[in-house]
N, C-alpha and C positions, 0 to 999 in steps of 0.2 A: 747632477742634482740627486740628492737622496729622495727616497719616496715620501718621507714625511714633509720635506720641503716642497715637493710637488703638490701634495695635498694642501699645505699651508697657503701657497700662492693661488691654488684653485679656489679655496674658500675666500681669500681676499678679493679675487676678481669677481666672484659671485656677489659678495657683500657690497661692491661698489654701486650696483644698480639693483636694489632689492625689489623695486616695483617691476622692472623688466624681468627679473628672475622669476617673480611670482607669476606674472602673466605667461612666461615661457612654460612654467610647470603646470599651468592650469589645465592644459590638455591631458597631461599625464594624470593629474589629480582626478579629473572627471572619468577618465578611462579606468583607473584602478578602483575608484569608488564604485563605478558601475559593476566591475567584475566582482568585488567583494559583496555588494548588495545582492547581486543576482545569485551568487553561490550560496550565501547564507540563507536567503529566502527560499532558494531551491532545495537546500538541505533540510530546512524546516518543513517545507511541503512534503519532502520525501518521508520524513519522520512521521508527519501527520497522516500521510497516505498509508504507511506501514501500520500505524496504530488502527486506522480504519479497517485495513485488511485483516488485522488480527481480530478485531471485534466481529467482523463479518465471517470469519472462519477461513483464512487463507490456506490452512492445513487440513481442510475438510474435503471429503468427497461425497457427492450426493448421487443417488441412483433412483431413477424414475421408471415406471413402465414405458415401454417403447411401442412403436406401431406394430400391429399384427395384421397380416394379410390372410384372408380366408376367401376361397373361391375367386381369387383374383382381385378382391376388393381390399384396399388398405384402409383399416379403421382409424388410423391416426394415432399419435402418441397418447397414451393414458386411457385409451378406450376400453382396454381389457386389463383385468387384474393379473399381472404377471409376476408380481413380487410377493414373497411369503416370508413368514418368520423363520422358516427353515433356511432360507437364503442367508439371513443374518447369522445364523449359527454356523453355516458352512464357511462364510467369509471370515468370521473371527477365528475359526479353527484352521483354515488353510492359508490365511494371509497374516504372517507374523508381524508385519509392520503396521497393521491396523491396531491402534491402541484401545479404541472403544467404538461401539456401533450401537445405533438405536433405530428401531422401527419408527415410522412417522405416519400419523394419521391426521388429516386436516378436514375441518368442516367450516361452514359459514352459517351465520345466523345471529339472531338477537340474543343479548344477555340482559337479564332483568334483576334489579335489586330494589325492593320496595315499590315505589311508584315511578321509578326511573328505568329507562331501557337504553341500550347502546348496541351498535353493530360494530364489533371490533374488526380490525384489519385481518387478524389471524386468530384462529382457535386451533391449537396444535396439540398433538399427543405424542409422548415419547416415553422412554424408560428412565431409569435412574441416572444414566449417563448423558441424557439429552442436553441438560443444562451446560455441562462441561464442554461437550462437543460444540455447542452453539455459542459458547463464550458468555453465558448468562450467569449473573450473580444474584443471590438472594439477599436483599437488604434487610428484610424483617420477616420473622417466621422461620419455617423449615423448608428444605427442598423436597421434591418427590423422591421417595425411597423405593428400594426393591420390594419392600412389603406392600407399599401402595400399589405397585404394578401387579404383584402376585395376586392380590385379592380384588383387583379392579375397584379400588376405593374411590368414593365420590368426593375427591379433593381436587383443588386446583391452585395454581399460582396466577397472579394478575400483574400486569404492567402498570406503570405510573399513570398512563392515560386513563386506564380503567378506574384507578383510585380517584382521579380528579373528576371524571365524568359521572360515576355512579355513587361514589362514597363521599363526595365533596371534600376530598383531601384527607379524610379521617382514616385511621388505621383499619383496614378491612379484615385483618387476621382474626379468624374465628367466626366471621359473619358468613351468611349464605349468599350464593350466587346461582341464579336459575339459568340454565342453558337448555333450550328445546324442552321445556317443561320438566327437566330433571334438576333437582336441587343439589348443588355442590357446596362444600365447605372450603372457604379460602384459608389455606395454611401458610401462605407466604406472599410477599410482595417482591417483585423483581427490581433490581437496581436500574436506574434510568440509563438508557443508551442513546436517547435522542433519535434523530433521523439518520438513516444510512446514506450511502453515496448516491442512491437513487431518489432520495427525498422522501422515502417511506418512513412513517412513524413506527419505530421498532418497539416503543413502549405501549402501543395499542394492541395488546395481545393477551391471550389466556392460554396457559399450558396445563395439561392434564396428563395422567397416566394413559398410555396408548391403549391399554386393555380396557380401561373405563370408556374411552371414546368408542372403541370397537363394539363393546357389548351394549352400551347404553345410548349412544348418540348416532352411530353410523351403522353398526352391524347387529342391532337388536333384532332377534327373531331369525337371524340368518346363521349365526354361529354360536354354539354353546360356550359358556365361559371356560369350561375345561379345555375347549379346543383352541383357546387363545391365550394359553398360559404364558409365562415369562419367557424371555429369550434364552434362558438356561434350562428350561424344563424339557426333557426328552424322554420322560418316563412313559408317556402314552404311546401305544403301538397299534392303534386301530388302523386297519387297512382302509383306504378311501380312494375314490376315483377322482379324476381331474374335475369332473362336473360337480363333485362335492366340495372341492377345495375353493373354487373361485365363485364369487357372488354372481357372476354372469351366468353360471350354469353351463357354460360352453367350454369344451376342451380346447386348450390353446396349442397343444403339442400334436405332432403327427399321430395317426391312428396306432402305429406300432408302439407309441410311448404313452398310451392312455392310462396305463397302470402306474400310479404314483407310488413311490417307496412307502413302506408302512410307518408313516409318521403323520399324525393328524395335526394340521396347522391352519392358520387363517391368512388371508391376503392382507397386504398393507398398501398404503398409498405410495410410500417411498421409504428410503432409508438414508441415514446420514452417518458417516463414520469419520474418525479423526486419525491422522497419521502423525507420528512423532516429529518428523521434520518435513518442511515443504519440498526439500530436494527429493524425497521419496514418493512424491505424488504420482509422477508418471509411471514408475515401476508398479506401484500399488494399484493404480487404475487398470493396468494390463492384467495383473493377477486377479483382480476382482472380476474382470470380464471373463477370464478363463473359468473361474469358479462358477459363475452364474450360468455360463453356457453348458457347463457339465451338469449342474443341478437341474437345469431346465431341459436337458437332453435335446438340445437343438440340432445336433448333427451338422448338416450342411446348410441349415436354414439361417436366415438373418437373425441378428440379435433382437430379442423381444423386450429389451430394456435400453435405457440411455444412462450413460455415466458422464458426469460433469464435475469439474473442480473449479473453485473460485480462483485458483492460482492462474488459470488461463486469462481470466478477466483482469486479474491483478497485474500480470505481465504486460498486457496491452496498455493499461493505464500508466504503468511505470515507463514504458517506452514513449508514450505520448508526452509525459512529463519531462523526460530526458530530452526529447526533441525540442520542446519549447525552451528548456534551459540552455541547450546548445545554441539555439537561434539567438537568444539574448546574449549569450557569451560572444557570439560572432559580432554582434552590434557593439559590445563593450570593447572588443579587441580592435574594431575599426576606430573607435575613439582613441585608443592607444596609438594606432598608426598615425592618425591626424596629429596627435600630440608630439609624436616623434619627429614628424616633418616640421612642426613648429620649432622644435629644439634645434634641428639641423639649420633652419633658416636663421635663427638667432645666433647660433654659433658661427655661421658664416659672416654675419654682420660683425660679431665680436672680433673675428680674425681681421677683417678689414679695418676696424677701428684701432686695433692694437698692432698694426703692421710695424710701426716704428719701434714699439716695445719689443716685438719679436726680433727685429734686426739688431737692436742693442744687445739683447741677450745672446744672440749668436755671435756678435762681435767680441763679447767678453768670455767666450768659450763654451756656450751652451750648444749641445749637439742637436741634430734633427730629431733624434729619438727623445730627447728631453722635452722639446717643444711639443712633439706628438703626445707624450705622456701628460703634459700639463693640460692641454685642451681636451684630451680624452677623459681625464679625471674630472675636469669641470663638468663635462656633459654627463658623466655617470653620477656625480654628486647631485646635480640638479634633478636627474630622474629619480634617484633614490629618495631625496627629500620630497619630491612630488608623490612618490609611492607611499611613503609613511603618512603624509597628510591624506592621501586618497584612502588608505586603509581605515584611518580614523573616521573619515567622512562616510565611507561605505558602511562601516559598522553602525555608525550613528543613524544612517538612513534606514538600515534594516530594522533597527530597534524602533525607530519612529513609525515605520510602516506596520510593524507588529503591534504597536500600541494603538494606532489609529484604525487600522483595518482588521485587527484581530487575527492576523496571519501568524504562523509559527515560523520562528527562525532558529538557526543553530550555528554557533561559531565554528568556522572551518579553519583550522590551523594550516591545513594544506593550501587553502586559498591565500592565506597571509604570506606563507613562504613563496608561493607561486607568484604573487604580486610583486614582492621584493625582487625576485629573480627576473621577472619580466621587465621591471623598471630598469635594472642594471643592464639587461640585454638591449633595451631600447636605447639607453645611453651609449652603449658601445656601437651599435649598428648605425645610429643616426649621428653620432658624434665623431665617428672615425674619419669621414670625408673632410669635414672642416679642420680636424686636427692634422690630417695628412697634408691638406693644402697649406696649413700654417708651417708645417715642418719642411716643405719644399721651397719656401721663400728664399730668394737670394739675399744674403745679409746686406750687401751694398745697396741693392734696389730697395730693400725694406727701409734702410736708414734715409734714403732719398724721398720716401713716400710722404706726401703732404696730405 
C-alpha cells in the first residue's frame, strides 16, 4: 500500500464515527489547550514582570550606610553617616561599567500648597542623572539639571498623586510648594507609574536637587553650600578631619586613619547607580565594594556600607514564576497522558470491531507492516487534529482571560510547534500497541471472527 493510500483509508475510518472520534480527541484537545494557555499566560506574565523590573531599576545598584561597631556596640545599619559625595566620584572613576551615579538624600514631612497639605510617601533628592537611573520620565515641564544641582536651586518635581491631592489635577508647573517652611518652585510633573510590585504608590513623591535638600532641608547649619558642591566639583582642597565630615561628629575609622584626604565633602543618605547591562551587576557590585573599602580605609575591618541590587529580588521572583508555570505544565501534560490512554482504548476497540476487515485485507495481499501503518496513521491523525483544535482553544482561552482578568499574554510559536510535536508523539506512543496487535492477527482467524 502506498503512503497516500494509507492516509486515505485512515481518514475514511476516522470519518465513519465522527462523534466517537471527537470524544476520543477530547482528552488531547483539553491537554493541548491547557499547555498553550499556560505557556501564553506565563509568557505574558514574564513580559509584564520584566517591564516592572525595568521600571523599578533591575540594572541599578544601591548603596546604604552599614552598621558600625564602636567599643563593642553595634549601632545598626544607617546609624552613622558613612557615605560621602567623594565616594560617588571614586566609583564613577574606578568602575567603568557604572554608566551613571547619583547621591540620594531623603526626608519625611508635610508639603503644603495654599490651604492644603499632604504627607507624601517619599521626598528624595538626587542629581541630574537621578531620573534616568530611577526610570522616571517628565510628562510636563523640565527635569532637574546640573545647573539646579550646582546652585542648590529651590526647584522640585512632583508625582501625579501630589498633583491630584494638592493641585486638584491642575498643572502645577510654575506654582509654589512648601516643604518644611521652605518654598520651592515646581518645574515639572513626573509621568505616572502607578503602584510598584510591593503595592507602594510610586506617584506619591517629590524629587529635588540633592544639594538643595542637604543645604535647606536636612543639612542646614551643618555644612556650607560650598562643601556640598556637585558630584563633579573637585576644586576645593581644604583639609578636614573625620569629625568635620560626618554630621554625627564622631570618627568612623580607626585612629590611624582619622586624617581624611584633603577634599571637603558632605555625607549623603545613600547612592544609586546604573549599569549598562544586568549581566554586569555582580561584577560591578564587587568592584564598588573594593572602591568603597579603599576610600573608607577600612583595612581588616568589616564593611561600613551595604550594597544591594534589585536583580537579586528579580531573580527570586522569576524563579518563583517559573516554578508555578512548570507546575501548571505538569498538570497539562497529565491531561495529555490521560488523553493518550483514551486514544489507546478506542484504537483497541477499533481493532476488535474491524477484525474481519483486517483479515480480508491480509487475504488479498496486505502485509503486516501495511496494517501496522494504517492503524498507526489513524492514531497520529486523530492526535494531530486534536492538537490543532487544542491550539485554537488554548489561544482563545488565553485571550479571553487577558480580556476578563486584565492579564498579559504573549503568543509563543515554540509552544505551538511543541504542541503539534507532542500530539504526534502521543499518537505514536499510544497508537503503536493497537496497531501492532492488529498487524499480528492471523488472517484465517480474523476472517472467522464474528
